[in-house]
Backbone as CSV, one residue per row, in Angstrom:
resi,resn,N_x,N_y,N_z,CA_x,CA_y,CA_z,C_x,C_y,C_z
1,MET,-12.101,-4.005,-6.218,-11.334,-3.019,-5.189,-11.457,-1.700,-5.957
2,THR,-11.263,-0.692,-5.192,-11.382,0.647,-5.543,-10.081,1.018,-6.344
3,LYS,-10.108,1.851,-7.246,-8.942,2.189,-8.239,-8.474,3.742,-7.718
4,SER,-9.074,4.374,-6.917,-8.648,5.715,-6.612,-8.244,5.723,-4.999
5,ILE,-7.092,6.510,-4.836,-6.761,6.658,-3.473,-7.469,7.668,-2.721
6,LEU,-8.106,8.615,-3.498,-9.059,9.666,-2.956,-10.104,9.074,-2.100
7,ARG,-10.588,7.853,-2.284,-11.561,7.103,-1.529,-10.960,7.091,-0.181
8,PHE,-9.899,6.952,0.183,-9.277,6.698,1.594,-8.863,8.250,2.330
9,MET,-8.896,9.189,1.507,-8.280,10.512,1.910,-9.277,11.249,2.871
10,ILE,-8.532,11.841,3.702,-9.229,12.813,4.606,-8.896,14.077,4.293
11,PRO,-9.757,15.025,3.667,-9.499,16.288,2.966,-8.708,17.231,3.906
12,LYS,-8.223,18.032,3.496,-7.453,19.061,4.012,-8.151,19.890,5.196
13,SER,-9.426,20.198,4.791,-10.441,20.851,5.506,-10.580,20.275,6.824
14,LEU,-10.314,18.772,7.010,-10.352,18.119,8.315,-9.074,17.752,8.830
15,VAL,-8.033,18.338,8.301,-6.771,17.913,8.743,-6.131,19.009,9.562
16,GLU,-5.277,18.793,10.759,-4.762,19.943,11.389,-3.380,19.805,10.654
17,TYR,-2.831,21.150,10.336,-1.539,21.230,9.774,-0.882,22.520,10.329
18,ILE,0.290,22.626,10.298,1.033,24.196,10.452,1.766,24.720,9.383
19,ASN,1.826,25.907,9.468,2.474,26.682,8.502,4.058,26.642,8.690
20,ILE,4.774,26.641,7.655,6.254,26.660,7.526,6.971,27.833,8.581
21,ASP,6.157,28.961,8.726,6.756,30.137,9.521,6.297,29.916,11.000
22,SER,5.646,29.058,11.392,5.232,28.814,12.792,6.528,28.521,13.606
23,SER,6.466,28.796,14.673,7.660,28.667,15.558,7.508,27.157,16.210
24,VAL,8.662,26.874,16.893,8.781,25.556,17.290,7.733,25.495,18.528
25,ARG,7.521,26.568,19.325,6.784,26.456,20.406,5.136,26.270,19.921
26,GLN,4.955,26.921,18.753,3.533,26.882,18.223,3.380,25.421,17.953
27,ALA,4.181,24.931,17.149,4.128,23.392,16.643,3.975,22.569,17.871
28,LEU,4.635,22.681,18.902,4.602,21.733,20.056,3.375,22.049,20.761
29,GLU,2.757,23.141,20.963,1.522,23.460,21.537,0.480,22.677,20.657
30,LYS,0.399,23.024,19.345,-0.545,22.447,18.540,-0.533,20.954,18.419
31,MET,0.551,20.338,18.445,0.832,18.772,18.247,0.427,18.294,19.908
32,ASN,0.577,18.918,20.797,0.384,18.492,22.221,-1.123,18.656,22.569
33,PHE,-1.861,19.677,21.951,-3.295,19.938,22.029,-4.083,18.665,21.506
34,HIS,-3.490,18.298,20.120,-4.214,17.196,19.362,-3.710,15.886,19.562
35,ARG,-2.642,15.936,20.432,-1.948,14.528,20.700,-1.523,13.927,19.539
36,TYR,-0.910,14.693,18.678,-0.053,14.176,17.511,1.283,13.822,17.640
37,THR,1.742,12.827,16.974,3.242,12.641,17.037,3.781,13.101,15.743
38,ALA,3.086,13.575,14.805,3.498,14.142,13.606,2.445,14.999,12.847
39,ILE,2.749,16.130,12.191,1.751,16.957,11.622,2.185,17.503,10.176
40,PRO,1.454,17.687,9.387,1.907,18.179,8.082,2.192,19.706,8.229
41,VAL,3.423,20.027,7.426,3.720,21.577,7.321,3.522,21.898,6.024
42,LEU,2.923,23.139,5.750,2.561,23.770,4.510,3.244,25.254,4.448
43,ASP,3.557,25.662,3.143,3.777,26.947,3.100,2.532,27.861,2.911
44,SER,2.777,29.315,2.567,1.726,30.117,2.524,0.731,29.928,1.372
45,GLU,1.234,29.271,0.344,0.508,29.050,-0.817,-0.367,27.416,-0.722
46,GLY,-0.036,26.755,0.442,-0.695,25.613,0.531,0.069,24.394,0.025
47,LYS,1.219,24.689,-0.201,2.109,23.423,-0.676,2.823,22.815,0.411
48,TYR,2.786,21.474,0.178,3.374,20.592,1.203,4.816,20.830,1.381
49,ILE,5.332,21.069,2.379,6.713,21.119,2.755,7.368,19.753,3.334
50,GLY,6.739,19.432,4.386,7.265,18.180,4.959,6.255,17.658,6.197
51,THR,6.701,16.840,7.022,6.101,16.406,8.053,6.984,16.543,9.290
52,LEU,6.476,17.471,10.161,7.254,17.618,11.549,6.756,16.593,12.567
53,ARG,7.815,16.065,13.025,7.609,14.798,14.040,8.143,15.313,15.432
54,ASN,7.509,14.671,16.389,7.994,14.820,17.920,9.564,14.708,17.981
55,ASP,10.029,13.827,17.140,11.542,13.675,17.203,12.322,14.916,16.931
56,ASP,11.785,15.647,15.767,12.328,16.862,15.321,12.411,17.860,16.446
57,ILE,11.310,18.024,17.107,10.988,19.038,18.275,11.967,18.427,19.533
58,PHE,11.903,17.325,19.754,12.878,16.643,20.936,14.344,16.744,20.568
59,ASN,14.869,16.666,19.236,16.072,16.795,18.849,16.626,18.221,19.092
60,TYR,15.444,19.241,18.639,15.803,20.590,18.637,16.162,20.918,20.115
61,PHE,15.329,20.345,21.152,15.536,20.906,22.525,16.867,20.316,23.082
62,LEU,17.085,19.021,22.666,18.580,18.366,23.112,19.673,19.056,22.690
63,LYS,19.630,19.562,21.328,20.703,20.391,20.586,20.770,21.636,21.193
64,SER,19.675,22.321,21.568,19.751,23.771,22.178,20.193,23.695,23.616
65,GLY,20.132,22.563,24.450,20.622,22.526,25.668,19.550,23.022,26.661
66,SER,18.298,23.403,26.078,17.439,23.946,27.031,16.265,23.415,26.617
67,PHE,15.275,23.046,27.651,13.952,22.604,27.520,12.809,23.834,27.786
68,ASP,13.374,25.000,27.413,12.418,26.101,27.806,11.515,26.371,26.496
69,LYS,10.230,26.445,26.528,9.521,26.442,25.464,9.487,27.899,25.017
70,PHE,9.818,28.802,26.027,9.833,30.282,25.767,10.821,30.740,24.599
71,THR,12.046,29.877,24.742,13.044,30.290,23.934,12.691,29.704,22.600
72,ALA,11.911,28.794,22.613,11.381,28.087,21.323,10.446,29.033,20.394
73,GLU,10.011,30.214,21.041,9.042,31.047,20.235,9.721,31.717,19.170
74,ASP,10.979,31.893,19.271,11.971,32.643,18.234,12.521,31.711,17.212
75,ILE,12.358,30.375,17.161,12.797,29.479,16.246,11.726,28.919,15.234
76,PRO,11.869,29.322,13.919,10.907,28.577,12.918,11.139,27.190,12.768
77,ILE,10.112,26.660,12.654,10.138,25.199,12.359,10.932,24.875,11.106
78,SER,11.064,25.761,10.248,11.708,25.433,9.002,13.180,25.274,9.479
79,GLU,13.538,25.464,10.610,15.047,25.247,10.866,15.346,23.827,11.658
80,ILE,14.289,23.340,11.986,14.284,21.865,12.496,13.704,20.675,11.744
81,LEU,12.908,21.138,10.638,12.217,20.243,9.871,12.973,19.466,8.826
82,ASP,12.862,18.195,9.038,13.634,17.122,8.155,12.429,16.837,6.969
83,VAL,12.589,17.695,5.842,11.818,17.639,4.634,12.011,16.127,3.989
84,ALA,12.865,15.257,4.136,13.078,14.216,3.514,12.229,12.927,4.257
85,TYR,11.949,13.275,5.530,11.101,12.134,6.141,9.826,11.804,5.743
86,SER,8.830,12.411,5.133,7.597,11.762,4.509,7.423,12.409,3.325
87,LYS,7.663,11.761,2.141,7.324,12.317,0.841,5.989,12.157,0.553
88,PRO,5.109,13.262,-0.016,3.848,12.968,-0.471,3.741,12.265,-1.585
89,VAL,2.505,11.858,-2.019,2.200,11.050,-3.278,0.947,11.972,-3.956
90,LEU,1.051,11.687,-5.287,0.209,12.470,-5.926,-1.301,11.866,-5.805
91,HIS,-2.194,12.702,-6.101,-3.483,12.398,-5.985,-4.053,11.092,-6.940
92,ASN,-3.243,10.949,-7.916,-3.619,9.857,-8.894,-2.558,8.651,-8.800
93,THR,-2.026,8.629,-7.638,-1.054,7.564,-7.333,-1.743,6.033,-7.335
94,SER,-1.225,4.988,-7.505,-1.831,3.718,-7.521,-2.003,3.341,-6.156
95,ILE,-2.941,2.532,-5.938,-3.179,1.848,-4.552,-1.892,1.146,-4.142
96,ARG,-1.241,0.456,-4.969,0.112,-0.189,-4.721,1.022,0.613,-4.100
97,GLU,1.258,1.861,-4.793,2.300,2.782,-4.420,1.974,3.394,-2.992
98,LEU,0.573,3.630,-2.873,-0.025,4.392,-1.529,0.307,3.222,-0.617
99,ILE,0.087,2.028,-0.723,0.384,0.885,0.257,2.032,0.876,0.540
100,GLU,2.839,1.166,-0.359,4.270,1.315,-0.269,4.463,2.376,0.902
101,SER,4.034,3.533,0.626,4.242,4.750,1.477,3.556,4.518,2.878
102,VAL,2.504,4.083,3.087,1.847,3.953,4.393,2.410,2.979,5.272
103,LYS,3.272,1.923,4.508,3.983,1.098,5.342,5.083,1.727,6.308
104,GLU,5.445,2.865,5.984,6.501,3.411,6.591,6.214,4.567,7.691
105,HIS,4.894,4.992,7.366,4.376,6.236,8.262,2.922,5.801,8.653
106,ASN,2.483,6.732,9.456,1.275,6.522,10.240,0.071,7.277,9.315
107,PHE,0.743,8.236,8.510,-0.207,8.849,7.292,0.762,9.340,6.156
108,VAL,0.008,9.124,5.079,0.656,9.704,3.778,-0.056,11.090,3.249
109,PRO,0.871,12.205,3.193,0.342,13.221,2.602,-0.092,13.215,1.159
110,ILE,-1.131,13.780,0.733,-1.495,13.771,-0.723,-1.477,15.090,-1.357
111,VAL,-0.857,15.364,-2.532,-0.907,16.577,-3.041,-1.605,16.367,-4.637
112,ASP,-1.817,17.650,-5.113,-2.257,17.751,-6.496,-1.221,17.904,-7.354
113,ASP,-1.432,18.167,-8.692,-0.388,18.262,-9.580,0.615,19.496,-9.286
114,ARG,0.018,20.450,-8.662,0.890,21.600,-8.357,1.778,21.507,-7.005
115,GLY,1.607,20.233,-6.298,2.182,20.194,-4.940,1.464,20.852,-3.768
116,CYS,0.234,21.134,-4.019,-0.525,21.762,-2.937,-1.232,20.561,-2.224
117,PHE,-1.073,20.631,-1.093,-1.706,19.587,0.063,-3.253,19.609,0.113
118,ILE,-3.660,18.310,-0.416,-5.099,18.209,-0.456,-5.664,17.248,0.659
119,GLY,-4.812,16.550,1.432,-5.229,15.863,2.464,-4.246,14.642,2.878
120,ILE,-4.727,13.689,3.657,-3.901,12.571,4.082,-4.662,11.357,3.987
121,VAL,-3.839,10.180,4.086,-4.337,8.822,4.276,-3.871,8.337,5.207
122,LEU,-4.746,7.725,6.186,-4.082,7.215,7.285,-3.882,5.552,7.054
123,ARG,-2.767,5.071,7.875,-2.397,3.668,7.585,-3.641,2.882,8.064
124,ARG,-4.371,3.368,9.297,-5.420,2.582,9.665,-6.559,2.399,8.712
125,GLU,-6.902,3.442,7.832,-7.851,3.196,6.834,-7.443,2.242,5.771
126,ILE,-6.225,2.138,5.206,-5.818,1.124,4.441,-5.797,-0.250,4.914
127,LEU,-5.442,-0.456,6.329,-5.501,-1.599,6.865,-6.833,-2.120,6.989
128,ASN,-7.746,-1.314,7.454,-9.274,-1.676,7.679,-9.867,-1.970,6.168
129,TYR,-9.458,-1.336,5.408,-9.908,-1.649,3.917,-9.543,-3.059,3.444
130,LEU,-8.228,-3.329,3.539,-7.560,-4.573,3.242,-8.278,-5.744,4.112
131,LEU,-8.373,-5.499,5.489,-9.099,-6.508,6.211,-10.483,-7.046,5.789
132,LYS,-11.165,-5.885,5.254,-12.689,-6.095,4.614,-12.496,-7.161,3.519
133,HIS,-11.395,-6.896,2.773,-11.442,-7.455,1.462,-10.486,-8.660,1.436
134,ILE,-9.880,-9.169,2.533,-8.922,-10.340,2.438,-9.938,-11.491,2.628
135,LYS,-9.719,-12.516,1.868,-10.674,-13.783,1.831,-9.480,-15.004,2.326
136,ASP,-8.396,-14.866,2.102,-7.675,-16.201,2.194,-7.130,-16.309,3.699
137,PHE,-7.332,-15.575,4.662,-6.854,-15.865,5.926,-7.869,-16.250,6.963
138,ASP,-9.159,-16.154,6.592,-10.269,-16.739,7.340,-10.403,-18.080,7.583
């Protein structure tokens, strides 16, 4: 089995993400366009801040009492983001730790030693890899 989680990583250059300064409307439109239920959020230096979910946006609209996307132009996602939802793992994290993280989320954000976002690992990739290497269930 491989020892590095980077083997499974989709690099930042191939991952859609949003900036922490984006508005709720911008996030909603980007997520809708790509048909995402969650998207990584980065600051201006490329550091991982959190993962914005459809639930965060839905809860914003419920609490605001309005489903008008134009009013959401003035609200930064920093006001609705639950930063505790999806913690990143370091690029040198063990496969076991990665599997623990991917059990809870569809993707796991990967960061370097400075906390800069370098990519994601999809749950699907880990499951496909495990299926290829499992021998006890056939």
